C-alpha positions as CSV (number, residue, x, y, z in Angstrom):
1,M,7.2,101.9,-23.2
2,P,7.2,98.3,-24.4
3,K,10.5,96.6,-25.2
4,V,11.4,96.7,-28.9
5,K,13.3,93.8,-30.5
6,L,14.8,94.0,-34.0
7,Y,16.4,91.0,-35.8
8,S,18.8,92.2,-38.4
9,T,21.9,91.5,-40.5
10,R,24.9,93.7,-40.8
11,F,24.6,95.1,-44.3
12,C,20.8,95.1,-44.7
13,P,19.6,98.5,-46.0
14,Y,16.0,97.8,-44.7
15,C,17.4,97.1,-41.3
16,A,19.3,100.4,-41.4
17,M,16.1,102.2,-42.4
18,A,14.1,100.6,-39.6
19,K,16.7,101.4,-37.0
20,R,16.9,105.0,-38.2
21,L,13.2,105.5,-37.7
22,L,13.3,104.0,-34.3
23,L,16.3,106.1,-33.3
24,Q,14.6,109.3,-34.7
25,K,11.7,108.5,-32.3
26,G,14.1,108.1,-29.4
27,V,13.2,104.4,-29.0
28,A,15.7,102.1,-27.5
29,F,15.7,98.6,-29.0
30,D,17.5,95.3,-28.7
31,E,19.1,94.3,-31.9
32,I,19.9,90.7,-32.7
33,D,22.2,90.1,-35.6
34,V,21.2,86.8,-37.3
35,G,23.7,87.2,-40.2
36,A,26.2,84.6,-39.1
37,Q,24.1,82.7,-36.6
38,P,21.8,80.1,-38.1
39,A,20.3,79.2,-34.7
40,L,19.2,82.8,-34.1
41,R,17.8,83.1,-37.6
42,E,15.9,79.9,-37.0
43,E,14.6,81.4,-33.7
44,M,13.5,84.5,-35.5
45,T,11.8,82.5,-38.3
46,V,9.8,80.4,-35.8
47,K,8.7,83.5,-33.9
48,A,7.8,85.3,-37.1
49,K,5.7,82.3,-38.3
50,G,8.0,81.4,-41.2
51,R,9.3,84.9,-42.3
52,R,13.0,84.7,-42.9
53,T,13.7,88.2,-44.2
54,V,15.2,90.9,-42.0
55,P,14.4,93.0,-40.3
56,Q,11.8,91.4,-38.2
57,I,10.5,93.7,-35.5
58,W,8.5,93.2,-32.3
59,I,7.0,95.9,-30.1
60,G,6.3,94.3,-26.8
61,E,4.6,91.0,-27.7
62,M,3.3,92.3,-31.0
63,H,5.1,91.2,-34.2
64,V,5.1,94.3,-36.4
65,G,6.8,92.6,-39.4
66,G,9.5,94.2,-41.4
67,C,10.7,97.7,-42.4
68,S,7.7,98.3,-44.7
69,E,5.2,97.4,-42.0
70,L,7.0,99.7,-39.5
71,Y,6.9,102.6,-41.9
72,E,3.3,101.9,-42.7
73,L,2.4,102.1,-39.0
74,E,4.2,105.5,-39.0
75,R,2.4,106.7,-42.1
76,K,-0.9,105.8,-40.5
77,G,0.0,107.6,-37.3
78,E,-0.3,104.3,-35.3
79,L,3.4,103.7,-34.4
80,D,3.6,106.3,-31.6
81,A,0.6,104.7,-29.8
82,L,2.2,101.2,-30.0
83,L,5.5,102.6,-28.6
84,A,3.7,104.4,-25.8
85,A,1.5,101.4,-24.7
């Protein structure tokens, strides 16, 4: 299973939704809180090619995007294959 990384903030409802889906699937993930750490948010923004919103999610080396994109992968039946790769 590839490593999953999720950049988030403490009170973000979309972050909570994304984490809930990953936990329901039994996926362990590294969470990086960028709320009070401008350097980490800048790191995330550079890696996400300018996207500053949270969550920003990576599965392995693939940038999935945010919560909506994660749920879209699930809706299409593609998320499990990415997590199993």
